One Martini backbone bead per residue (centre of mass of N, CA, C, O) as a GRO file, in nm:
protein
  457
    1MET     BB    1   8.750   3.711  10.453
    2ILE     BB    2   8.980   3.707  10.216
    3ARG     BB    3   8.919   3.885   9.905
    4PRO     BB    4   9.019   3.852   9.611
    5VAL     BB    5   8.960   3.845   9.287
    6MET     BB    6   8.963   3.537   9.349
    7GLN     BB    7   8.747   3.255   9.447
    8LYS     BB    8   8.781   2.925   9.578
    9ARG     BB    9   8.590   2.647   9.616
   10CYS     BB   10   8.582   2.374   9.804
   11THR     BB   11   8.586   2.037   9.682
   12GLY     BB   12   8.536   1.751   9.796
   13ILE     BB   13   8.793   1.715   9.967
   14ILE     BB   14   9.010   1.947   9.835
   15LEU     BB   15   9.156   2.158   9.645
   16TYR     BB   16   9.207   2.098   9.331
   17LEU     BB   17   9.441   2.292   9.262
   18LEU     BB   18   9.651   2.148   9.458
   19ALA     BB   19   9.676   1.857   9.335
   20ILE     BB   20   9.870   1.924   9.099
   21THR     BB   21  10.127   1.990   9.316
   22SER     BB   22  10.119   1.727   9.457
   23THR     BB   23  10.296   1.506   9.688
   24MET     BB   24  10.411   1.215   9.816
   25LEU     BB   25  10.491   1.125  10.143
   26VAL     BB   26  10.688   0.982  10.367
   27PRO     BB   27  10.629   0.878  10.662
   28THR     BB   28  10.695   1.000  10.992
   29ARG     BB   29  10.772   0.944  11.302
   30ARG     BB   30  10.552   1.047  11.577
   31ALA     BB   31  10.449   1.231  11.828
   32LEU     BB   32  10.302   1.437  12.011
   33ALA     BB   33  10.290   1.777  11.990
   34TRP     BB   34  10.162   1.997  12.188
   35GLN     BB   35  10.133   2.305  12.057
   36GLY     BB   36   9.891   2.452  12.072
   37PRO     BB   37   9.573   2.452  12.149
   38TYR     BB   38   9.571   2.294  11.861
   39ASP     BB   39   9.658   1.946  11.769
   40TYR     BB   40   9.408   1.859  11.571
   41ALA     BB   41   9.283   1.667  11.313
   42VAL     BB   42   8.944   1.583  11.203
   43ILE     BB   43   8.843   1.289  11.038
   44GLU     BB   44   8.597   1.175  10.848
   45ILE     BB   45   8.418   0.866  10.833
   46ASP     BB   46   8.236   0.713  10.632
   47THR     BB   47   7.992   0.530  10.516
   48LEU     BB   48   7.812   0.251  10.337
   49GLY     BB   49   7.498   0.396  10.353
   50GLY     BB   50   7.444   0.447  10.635
   51PHE     BB   51   7.421   0.600  10.970
   52ILE     BB   52   7.677   0.451  11.104
   53GLY     BB   53   7.998   0.478  11.287
   54GLU     BB   54   8.310   0.287  11.373
   55GLY     BB   55   8.615   0.326  11.530
   56ARG     BB   56   8.876   0.073  11.631
   57GLY     BB   57   9.140   0.065  11.431
   58ILE     BB   58   9.509   0.122  11.401
   59ASN     BB   59   9.791   0.168  11.216
   60GLU     BB   60  10.109   0.284  11.103
   61LEU     BB   61   9.961   0.366  10.811
   62GLY     BB   62   9.657   0.476  10.879
   63GLN     BB   63   9.481   0.231  10.899
   64VAL     BB   64   9.130   0.160  10.920
   65THR     BB   65   8.888   0.014  11.145
   66GLY     BB   66   8.539  -0.124  11.163
   67GLY     BB   67   8.202   0.006  11.159
   68ALA     BB   68   7.955   0.030  10.889
   69GLY     BB   69   7.693   0.139  10.740
   70ALA     BB   70   7.527  -0.044  10.453
   71GLY     BB   71   7.200  -0.007  10.404
   72THR     BB   72   7.079  -0.295  10.558
   73GLY     BB   73   7.102  -0.274  10.890
   74TRP     BB   74   7.414  -0.322  10.885
   75LEU     BB   75   7.727  -0.386  10.967
   76HIS     BB   76   8.058  -0.324  10.824
   77ALA     BB   77   8.355  -0.394  10.757
   78PHE     BB   78   8.645  -0.176  10.733
   79THR     BB   79   8.852   0.034  10.527
   80TRP     BB   80   9.083   0.312  10.582
   81SER     BB   81   9.277   0.524  10.339
   82ASN     BB   82   9.321   0.840  10.289
   83GLY     BB   83   8.987   0.846  10.201
   84THR     BB   84   8.957   0.533  10.151
   85LEU     BB   85   8.673   0.319  10.121
   86ALA     BB   86   8.612  -0.025  10.239
   87ASP     BB   87   8.436  -0.319  10.195
   88MET     BB   88   8.489  -0.639  10.362
   89GLY     BB   89   8.255  -0.783  10.455
   90THR     BB   90   8.124  -1.118  10.515
   91LEU     BB   91   8.063  -1.406  10.665
   92ASP     BB   92   7.938  -1.678  10.558
   93PRO     BB   93   7.591  -1.598  10.628
   94TYR     BB   94   7.644  -1.323  10.744
   95PRO     BB   95   7.521  -0.983  10.752
   96GLY     BB   96   7.748  -0.896  10.959
   97SER     BB   97   8.025  -0.664  11.066
   98LYS     BB   98   8.354  -0.621  11.251
   99GLY     BB   99   8.626  -0.428  11.315
  100GLN     BB  100   8.893  -0.419  11.573
  101ALA     BB  101   9.172  -0.485  11.415
  102ILE     BB  102   9.499  -0.370  11.275
  103ASN     BB  103   9.769  -0.446  11.099
  104ASN     BB  104  10.063  -0.387  10.899
  105LEU     BB  105   9.924  -0.590  10.671
  106GLY     BB  106   9.596  -0.543  10.687
  107TRP     BB  107   9.486  -0.719  10.897
  108ILE     BB  108   9.166  -0.834  11.026
  109ALA     BB  109   8.995  -0.829  11.337
  110GLY     BB  110   8.674  -0.994  11.435
  111GLY     BB  111   8.327  -1.008  11.321
  112SER     BB  112   8.046  -1.224  11.238
  113GLY     BB  113   7.683  -1.140  11.226
  114GLU     BB  114   7.379  -1.054  11.403
  115TYR     BB  115   7.524  -1.029  11.706
  116ILE     BB  116   7.734  -0.797  11.812
  117PRO     BB  117   7.979  -1.014  11.964
  118VAL     BB  118   7.778  -1.255  11.899
  119ASP     BB  119   7.963  -1.473  11.693
  120MET     BB  120   8.225  -1.487  11.440
  121ALA     BB  121   8.537  -1.513  11.416
  122THR     BB  122   8.736  -1.285  11.210
  123LEU     BB  123   8.949  -1.287  10.911
  124TRP     BB  124   9.115  -1.041  10.718
  125LYS     BB  125   9.310  -1.180  10.437
  126ASP     BB  126   9.411  -1.106  10.139
  127GLY     BB  127   9.082  -1.128  10.053
  128GLU     BB  128   9.004  -1.301  10.286
  129ILE     BB  129   8.748  -1.488  10.475
  130ILE     BB  130   8.797  -1.604  10.810
  131SER     BB  131   8.727  -1.860  11.018
  132LEU     BB  132   8.818  -1.927  11.369
  133GLY     BB  133   8.607  -2.035  11.543
  134THR     BB  134   8.589  -2.245  11.832
  135LEU     BB  135   8.566  -2.413  12.169
  136GLY     BB  136   8.261  -2.569  12.123
  137GLY     BB  137   8.068  -2.365  12.063
  138GLU     BB  138   7.874  -2.105  11.889
  139TRP     BB  139   8.087  -1.864  11.957
  140SER     BB  140   8.284  -1.568  11.853
  141HIS     BB  141   8.557  -1.318  11.915
  142ALA     BB  142   8.766  -1.058  11.786
  143TYR     BB  143   9.019  -0.799  11.908
  144GLY     BB  144   9.319  -0.895  11.828
  145ILE     BB  145   9.636  -0.805  11.652
  146ASN     BB  146   9.938  -0.889  11.512
  147ASP     BB  147  10.218  -0.898  11.291
  148SER     BB  148  10.199  -1.231  11.303
  149GLY     BB  149   9.875  -1.309  11.318
  150GLN     BB  150   9.781  -1.296  11.595
  151VAL     BB  151   9.479  -1.390  11.769
  152VAL     BB  152   9.233  -1.243  11.990
  153GLY     BB  153   8.968  -1.354  12.233
  154LYS     BB  154   8.641  -1.503  12.236
  155ALA     BB  155   8.488  -1.825  12.346
  156GLN     BB  156   8.265  -2.060  12.343
  157TYR     BB  157   8.246  -2.379  12.550
  158ASP     BB  158   7.939  -2.359  12.680
  159PRO     BB  159   7.612  -2.358  12.577
  160GLU     BB  160   7.456  -2.381  12.850
  161SER     BB  161   7.613  -2.144  13.017
  162GLY     BB  162   7.780  -1.928  12.818
  163LYS     BB  163   8.065  -1.959  12.853
  164ARG     BB  164   8.398  -1.802  12.826
  165HIS     BB  165   8.713  -1.802  12.645
  166ALA     BB  166   9.015  -1.733  12.595
  167PHE     BB  167   9.208  -1.668  12.287
  168ILE     BB  168   9.446  -1.811  12.051
  169TRP     BB  169   9.539  -1.745  11.706
  170SER     BB  170   9.743  -1.971  11.494
  171ASP     BB  171   9.777  -2.110  11.199
  172GLY     BB  172   9.455  -2.223  11.233
  173VAL     BB  173   9.474  -2.221  11.558
  174MET     BB  174   9.277  -2.265  11.847
  175THR     BB  175   9.366  -2.146  12.180
  176GLU     BB  176   9.343  -2.173  12.503
  177LEU     BB  177   9.342  -1.956  12.769
  178GLN     BB  178   9.425  -1.935  13.082
  179GLY     BB  179   9.260  -1.939  13.376
  180PHE     BB  180   9.189  -1.968  13.695
  181VAL     BB  181   8.953  -2.153  13.603
  182TYR     BB  182   8.786  -2.349  13.392
  183ASP     BB  183   8.466  -2.256  13.469
  184SER     BB  184   8.559  -1.973  13.397
  185SER     BB  185   8.576  -1.672  13.265
  186SER     BB  186   8.718  -1.515  12.959
  187GLU     BB  187   8.920  -1.241  12.800
  188ALA     BB  188   9.071  -1.121  12.497
  189TRP     BB  189   9.193  -0.783  12.359
  190ASP     BB  190   9.517  -0.809  12.332
  191ILE     BB  191   9.829  -0.797  12.127
  192ASN     BB  192  10.156  -0.809  12.092
  193ASN     BB  193  10.474  -0.856  11.929
  194LEU     BB  194  10.556  -1.071  12.167
  195GLY     BB  195  10.272  -1.233  12.259
  196GLU     BB  196  10.117  -1.061  12.454
  197ALA     BB  197   9.822  -1.077  12.654
  198VAL     BB  198   9.499  -0.920  12.721
  199GLY     BB  199   9.242  -0.889  12.997
  200PHE     BB  200   8.994  -1.102  13.150
  201ALA     BB  201   8.910  -1.268  13.471
  202TRP     BB  202   8.764  -1.522  13.673
  203PRO     BB  203   8.751  -1.635  13.965
  204ASP     BB  204   8.596  -1.828  14.186
  205SER     BB  205   8.519  -1.540  14.302
  206GLY     BB  206   8.374  -1.270  14.195
  207SER     BB  207   8.529  -1.050  14.010
  208GLN     BB  208   8.713  -0.928  13.774
  209HIS     BB  209   9.042  -0.951  13.628
  210ALA     BB  210   9.323  -0.822  13.535
  211VAL     BB  211   9.522  -0.960  13.257
  212MET     BB  212   9.812  -1.163  13.162
  213TRP     BB  213   9.963  -1.330  12.886
  214THR     BB  214  10.219  -1.495  12.816
  215VAL     BB  215  10.400  -1.648  12.579
  216ALA     BB  216  10.353  -1.927  12.754
  217GLY     BB  217  10.046  -1.876  12.887
  218GLU     BB  218  10.064  -1.731  13.143
  219LEU     BB  219   9.906  -1.609  13.428
  220VAL     BB  220   9.859  -1.257  13.513
  221ASP     BB  221   9.784  -1.067  13.788
  222LEU     BB  222   9.704  -0.714  13.797
  223THR     BB  223   9.527  -0.714  14.039
  224ALA     BB  224   9.457  -0.629  14.327
  225GLN     BB  225   9.372  -0.732  14.613
  226ASN     BB  226   9.025  -0.736  14.620
  227GLN     BB  227   8.996  -0.656  14.322
  228THR     BB  228   8.913  -0.501  14.013
  229GLY     BB  229   8.928  -0.556  13.643
  230GLU     BB  230   9.040  -0.435  13.316
  231ALA     BB  231   9.192  -0.526  12.997
  232TYR     BB  232   9.269  -0.374  12.652
  233GLY     BB  233   9.587  -0.285  12.644
  234ILE     BB  234   9.913  -0.330  12.458
  235ASN     BB  235  10.247  -0.293  12.438
  236ASP     BB  236  10.596  -0.347  12.360
  237LEU     BB  237  10.651  -0.275  12.689
  238SER     BB  238  10.414  -0.409  12.869
  239GLU     BB  239  10.192  -0.200  12.874
  240VAL     BB  240   9.886  -0.152  13.053
  241VAL     BB  241   9.527  -0.107  12.986
  242GLY     BB  242   9.225   0.023  13.171
  243PHE     BB  243   9.049  -0.076  13.467
  244ASN     BB  244   8.940  -0.039  13.792
  245GLU     BB  245   8.743  -0.063  14.070
  246ARG     BB  246   8.682   0.261  14.043
  247SER     BB  247   8.653   0.318  13.738
  248TRP     BB  248   8.955   0.374  13.643
  249ALA     BB  249   9.184   0.466  13.459
  250THR     BB  250   9.466   0.236  13.371
  251LEU     BB  251   9.811   0.172  13.454
  252TRP     BB  252  10.041  -0.098  13.386
  253ARG     BB  253  10.376  -0.108  13.548
  254ASN     BB  254  10.594  -0.302  13.685
  255GLY     BB  255  10.354  -0.378  13.905
  256GLN     BB  256  10.207  -0.104  13.867
  257GLN     BB  257   9.931   0.113  13.963
  258ILE     BB  258   9.797   0.373  13.747
  259ASN     BB  259   9.614   0.648  13.774
  260ILE     BB  260   9.434   0.844  13.498
  261ASN     BB  261   9.224   0.990  13.636
  262ASP     BB  262   9.006   1.280  13.640
  263GLY     BB  263   8.828   1.396  13.911
  264SER     BB  264   8.728   1.681  13.783
  265LEU     BB  265   8.553   1.521  13.555
  266SER     BB  266   8.548   1.211  13.677
  267SER     BB  267   8.449   0.874  13.812
  268TYR     BB  268   8.457   0.762  13.505
  269SER     BB  269   8.690   0.540  13.332
  270ARG     BB  270   8.851   0.429  13.012
  271ALA     BB  271   9.111   0.234  12.880
  272TYR     BB  272   9.212   0.105  12.546
  273ALA     BB  273   9.498   0.239  12.462
  274ILE     BB  274   9.863   0.191  12.373
  275ASN     BB  275  10.161   0.313  12.297
  276ASN     BB  276  10.519   0.337  12.263
  277ALA     BB  277  10.483   0.641  12.413
  278THR     BB  278  10.264   0.631  12.642
  279GLU     BB  279   9.987   0.672  12.495
  280VAL     BB  280   9.648   0.733  12.597
  281VAL     BB  281   9.319   0.598  12.539
  282GLY     BB  282   8.962   0.702  12.583
  283TYR     BB  283   8.705   0.741  12.838
  284TYR     BB  284   8.458   0.958  12.990
  285ILE     BB  285   8.224   1.058  13.240
  286HIS     BB  286   8.066   1.328  13.294
  287TRP     BB  287   7.955   1.472  13.575
  288LEU     BB  288   7.712   1.663  13.454
  289THR     BB  289   7.612   1.508  13.165
  290ASP     BB  290   7.688   1.193  13.108
  291ASP     BB  291   7.894   1.213  12.890
  292PRO     BB  292   8.102   1.101  12.659
  293ARG     BB  293   8.474   1.141  12.660
  294ALA     BB  294   8.742   1.178  12.493
  295PHE     BB  295   9.084   1.076  12.554
  296VAL     BB  296   9.426   1.192  12.633
  297TRP     BB  297   9.740   1.050  12.765
  298THR     BB  298  10.020   1.177  12.950
  299GLU     BB  299  10.277   1.219  13.168
  300GLU     BB  300  10.318   1.534  13.105
  301THR     BB  301   9.984   1.622  13.087
  302GLY     BB  302   9.783   1.417  13.113
  303LEU     BB  303   9.447   1.458  13.102
  304LYS     BB  304   9.270   1.502  12.790
  305THR     BB  305   9.030   1.647  12.602
  306LEU     BB  306   9.001   1.604  12.272
  307GLU     BB  307   8.805   1.833  12.196
  308ASP     BB  308   9.005   2.066  12.310
  309LEU     BB  309   9.224   1.994  12.056
  310VAL     BB  310   9.024   2.131  11.869
  311ALA     BB  311   8.901   2.329  11.670
  312PRO     BB  312   8.688   2.563  11.670
  313GLN     BB  313   8.363   2.528  11.567
  314SER     BB  314   8.285   2.241  11.593
  315ARG     BB  315   8.077   1.941  11.503
  316TRP     BB  316   8.212   1.778  11.729
  317GLU     BB  317   8.156   1.472  11.934
  318LEU     BB  318   8.397   1.316  12.124
  319ALA     BB  319   8.349   1.008  12.281
  320TYR     BB  320   8.551   0.774  12.149
  321ALA     BB  321   8.866   0.627  12.226
  322ILE     BB  322   9.028   0.322  12.098
  323ASP     BB  323   9.292   0.412  11.926
  324ILE     BB  324   9.670   0.415  11.892
  325ASN     BB  325   9.951   0.519  11.739
  326ASP     BB  326  10.292   0.616  11.694
  327PHE     BB  327  10.187   0.904  11.574
  328GLY     BB  328   9.910   0.977  11.744
  329MET     BB  329   9.677   0.840  11.612
  330ILE     BB  330   9.316   0.859  11.644
  331VAL     BB  331   9.050   0.629  11.707
  332GLY     BB  332   8.678   0.653  11.665
  333PHE     BB  333   8.374   0.800  11.806
  334GLY     BB  334   8.088   1.015  11.714
  335MET     BB  335   7.952   1.335  11.672
  336HIS     BB  336   7.846   1.465  11.342
  337ALA     BB  337   7.603   1.655  11.282
  338ASP     BB  338   7.414   1.434  11.438
  339LEU     BB  339   7.621   1.194  11.351
  340GLN     BB  340   7.745   0.884  11.359
  341ARG     BB  341   8.111   0.875  11.356
  342ALA     BB  342   8.404   0.808  11.236
  343PHE     BB  343   8.749   0.882  11.346
  344VAL     BB  344   9.048   1.084  11.274
  345ALA     BB  345   9.310   1.191  11.489
  346THR     BB  346   9.562   1.415  11.389
  347PRO     BB  347   9.855   1.535  11.425
  348VAL     BB  348  10.006   1.859  11.404
  349ILE     BB  349  10.282   2.022  11.207
  350PRO     BB  350  10.391   2.326  11.227
  351THR     BB  351  10.613   2.542  10.993
  352ILE     BB  352  10.425   2.791  10.978
  353GLN     BB  353  10.379   3.139  11.015
  354LEU     BB  354  10.070   3.285  11.119
  355THR     BB  355   9.892   3.565  11.108
  356ASN     BB  356   9.685   3.794  11.165
  357ALA     BB  357   9.455   3.982  11.047
  358HIS     BB  358   9.503   4.312  10.896
  359PRO     BB  359   9.302   4.487  11.120
  360GLY     BB  360   9.028   4.314  11.175
  361VAL     BB  361   8.817   4.458  10.969
  362ALA     BB  362   8.528   4.487  10.840
  363GLY     BB  363   8.511   4.639  10.515
  364GLN     BB  364   8.823   4.585  10.469
  365VAL     BB  365   9.148   4.580  10.406
  366ASN     BB  366   9.334   4.279  10.443
  367GLY     BB  367   9.617   4.114  10.603
  368ILE     BB  368   9.814   3.808  10.552
  369ARG     BB  369  10.094   3.624  10.705
  370ALA     BB  370  10.364   3.419  10.591
  371SER     BB  371  10.634   3.248  10.756
  372GLY     BB  372  10.916   3.046  10.705
  373LEU     BB  373  11.006   3.048  10.401
  374GLN     BB  374  11.095   2.974  10.097
  375PRO     BB  375  11.197   3.136   9.852
  376GLY     BB  376  10.934   3.105   9.605
  377THR     BB  377  10.704   2.996   9.762
  378LYS     BB  378  10.386   2.852   9.738
  379VAL     BB  379  10.103   2.978   9.914
  380TYR     BB  380   9.800   2.883  10.078
  381PHE     BB  381   9.491   3.038  10.175
  382CYS     BB  382   9.270   2.948  10.438
  383TRP     BB  383   8.913   2.912  10.522
  384SER     BB  384   8.677   2.902  10.808
  385GLY     BB  385   8.392   2.846  11.035
  386GLN     BB  386   8.521   2.548  11.087
  387GLY     BB  387   8.627   2.298  11.270
  388GLY     BB  388   8.861   2.003  11.211
  389GLY     BB  389   8.901   1.838  10.888
  390THR     BB  390   9.141   1.800  10.607
  391LEU     BB  391   9.261   1.679  10.337
  392ILE     BB  392   9.560   1.671  10.150
  393PRO     BB  393   9.631   1.649   9.843
  394GLY     BB  394   9.891   1.404   9.831
  395CYS     BB  395   9.869   1.371  10.150
  396ASP     BB  396   9.937   1.214  10.416
  397VAL     BB  397   9.785   1.180  10.725
  398THR     BB  398  10.068   1.124  10.874
  399VAL     BB  399  10.175   1.418  10.814
  400ASN     BB  400   9.903   1.600  10.732
  401ALA     BB  401   9.640   1.839  10.818
  402LEU     BB  402   9.372   2.017  10.821
  403GLN     BB  403   9.171   2.219  11.068
  404LEU     BB  404   8.946   2.238  10.849
  405GLU     BB  405   8.615   2.277  10.748
  406ASN     BB  406   8.533   2.346  10.447
  407PRO     BB  407   8.743   2.492  10.281
  408THR     BB  408   8.882   2.805  10.157
  409VAL     BB  409   9.036   2.973   9.902
  410ALA     BB  410   9.159   3.295   9.907
  411GLY     BB  411   9.467   3.240   9.820
  412SER     BB  412   9.792   3.338   9.688
  413ALA     BB  413  10.156   3.328   9.741
  414ILE     BB  414  10.491   3.455   9.728
  415ALA     BB  415  10.789   3.426   9.852
  416ASP     BB  416  11.026   3.614   9.951
  417ALA     BB  417  11.354   3.676  10.045
  418ASN     BB  418  11.231   3.653  10.362
  419GLY     BB  419  10.996   3.431  10.368
  420ARG     BB  420  10.738   3.604  10.272
  421ALA     BB  421  10.371   3.593  10.261
  422THR     BB  422  10.107   3.804  10.116
  423LEU     BB  423   9.757   3.866  10.170
  424LYS     BB  424   9.516   4.068  10.003
  425GLY     BB  425   9.177   4.182  10.107
  426ASN     BB  426   8.843   4.195  10.122
  427VAL     BB  427   8.621   4.226  10.394
  428PRO     BB  428   8.324   4.174  10.456
  429SER     BB  429   8.073   4.316  10.651
  430SER     BB  430   7.931   4.037  10.737
  431VAL     BB  431   8.177   3.951  10.938
  432SER     BB  432   8.096   4.104  11.164
  433GLY     BB  433   8.142   3.924  11.469
  434LYS     BB  434   8.306   3.694  11.342
  435THR     BB  435   8.454   3.368  11.342
  436LEU     BB  436   8.763   3.281  11.197
  437LEU     BB  437   8.964   3.039  11.010
  438PHE     BB  438   9.321   3.000  10.963
  439GLN     BB  439   9.532   2.852  10.690
  440ALA     BB  440   9.838   2.735  10.573
  441VAL     BB  441   9.961   2.581  10.251
  442ILE     BB  442  10.194   2.328  10.119
  443PRO     BB  443  10.135   2.074   9.903
  444SER     BB  444  10.424   1.981   9.798
  445SER     BB  445  10.512   1.937  10.134
  446CYS     BB  446  10.278   1.930  10.358
  447GLU     BB  447  10.259   2.212  10.478
  448ILE     BB  448  10.175   2.400  10.775
  449SER     BB  449  10.013   2.608  10.982
  450ASN     BB  450   9.897   2.769  11.205
  451LEU     BB  451   9.617   2.850  11.386
  452VAL     BB  452   9.372   3.102  11.315
  453VAL     BB  453   9.172   3.295  11.547
  454GLN     BB  454   8.915   3.529  11.435
  455THR     BB  455   8.762   3.831  11.528
  456PHE     BB  456   8.565   4.063  11.371
  457GLU     BB  457   8.476   4.409  11.371
   0.00000   0.00000   0.00000
């Protein structure tokens, strides 16, 4: 805790003094950084007054949807955009709702009802709340939407048997998607911008198969013979994810089935979403604890536990990763300080090099240095005892975010002719034996440093 003459405590979102000099940047598309060992900032999405929250879908603008407790005992569909949360309401007369997916127009597909997902498929579009109807039964639910406004989901077609069929909704018309046989059930969970949908369906006998529906509506069985499976996500490369008969997270590509489960961690895993960089998210059940753990997978790195990629001393337990956009931003839900909350995990791109505080001894004057700066640049040094994430005022979450929770500004410094800025100050004796986290930020350009994790003597 480097303490100069004055120390400002961050309040609200963070660092009010930084907001004065901040400017909004246009997001640039990027894939996962994997700069390690800590690659993500995790931002909490608040509720609407209730106790729990779930993040379900994210678009390329970083807009998130899901369900949040509204203080009435029901979840309400929401949108979250760079720290701003909005209640999307419910379809009259239903008391609850949940958003499942959001496209780049900001349209949300989900459902409204008393018992979700057995409810009424709903589309939130440009301020309207639209019922998508059913296939002749009493209920329906929407799970996916593409940028053309096509929605997919499931709808009851026979009230007596309770069976449901996959559907696609477009321009006000709900159309049944072909199953293996008419009187068996099916569900559609995602649709890409080509109009290809995925989900699962039951054949004449046995368990469900992972399937894809082509643009022409033809059914393609993805599951190997005599096996079972379910598909939940598809990207614009027609790569599909879900799980197979062994209950392993699975990627289907060009007719091949690729297991992405890490057997050293779990015997059960499920993949929910895949972006156009073939980055996959989902969850697994840990061998020893039986707890769900959110994961992210790439071909280069394999399966990684998302929580392991977050700054240490975090209060997060990241249980479920449900969606990922082409920036590599992940949305899901887990426990934060013993409360269930939706989260956005955004990759960070450090461009500033931050050193450890020297000499790293409590009760003495210590110095910390940032380098790689333009001469004359003003840089702020922040610290916290907890990892997590905090939005930088004026900076879009798709650009960068701090990896500190409840950060404090220790002070600022101006880069010299060599592009180095140094802050010196006394570290209290009470810090001895404690681990603190440091990060530098330039709010005017939304640049951040690497994360420094230091235990003081």
